[in-house]
N, C-alpha and C positions, 0 to 999 in steps of 0.2 A: 693842604688837606690830603686825604687818602680816598681813592675810589676803589670799590670792590665789585668784581663781576663774577658771579657764579656761573657754572656750566656743568653739564654732565647728567642732569636729571632726566627722568623718563619713566617708562612703564616697564615693570619687571614682575615676574610671577613670584608667588610665595616660595621662599627658600632660595631665591636668586640673590645675585650680588650686583652692586652698582658702586661706582666711585664718582663723587662729585668734587669739583674743584672751585677754588676762589682765587682769582688773580688780583693782586693789589698793585696799584700804581699811584704815583704822586709822591708825597713825602713818606716813603715806606720806612725810613729810618726812625719815624715817630711811633711805629707800631710796637706795642708791648704784647700782651696776651691776645690771642685770637680764639674764636669759637664758632661753633655751629649751633643754631637754634632752629626750632621748627614750629610751624603753626598749622594745625589741622582744622578742618571746618568744624565750627561750633565747639571748639576746645580752646583752652588757654594756651598761649605760647609757652614753650619750655626749652630749657637749655639741653642740648644733646651732648656736646663735648667741648672741652676747653683745652688749650695748650699754651704754655708760657713760652717766653723767649728762650728759656733754658731747656725746654722740651718736657717739662712736667705736664701731666695730663689729668683730666677729671672727666668722668662720664656719668650720665644719668643712669640710674639703676636699670632702667628698661632696655638699655642698649649695651650694657657691659658684656664683654665676651663676644659681641657680634660686630660692633663698630670700632674702627680705629682712626683716630685723628692724627694727622702729621702735617708738617710744614717744611717747605724748602725755602729757606731764607734767601738763598742765592737767586731763586726764581721769583721770590715774593709771592709764593703760592701756598695756599692752604688746601688740604685734602681731607676727605672723609670717605674711608672705605667701609662700605656697608655690606655685610654678609648675613646670610640666613634671614633675609627680609621677611617681615610679616605685614599683613594688611594694616595693622595699627601703626605701622611706620609711615603710612601715606600722609603727606603733608607738604607744605612749601618750606623748603630749607633755606635759611638765611645765614650768611656769613657776617661775622662781626669782628671788628678790630678795636681794641682799646689803644688810645693814642696819648702821647705826651707831647704837647706843642708849646710847652711852657705852662700849660694848664691841661687838665684832663679833658679828653674828648672821646667820642666814639663814632665809628663809621659803620654803616650797614650796606650790604649788597641789596640787589633788587629781588633776590630769591629765585630758587629753581624748584620746579614741581617734581616730586617723587611719588609715583603711584605704584602700589603693590597690589596686584590682583590675586584673588583667592581661587 
């Protein structure tokens, strides 16, 4: 299996920047696409950004042009660079990995809180 641990969340002012990371361990060779999702209070969870093994990316419309997802396969680490942050970006951000273990599976991190003050 794969374990995911997020880090780098915190409190930032509107317009500021923050980079969050997700370190993978375990059977990292099983990881295919990875992504960031977020859950804000009293709102449905949403996909923020996805990245394939080949580096293809997809973003939610709400973060396009502000957020950048990247991965360092040598370090088994996923990143999300967040610029021009807005109060509506406040949420718990979760890292996800799609796995192939001879069958499809998915792994989630424990989440990291990002709070943007107005």
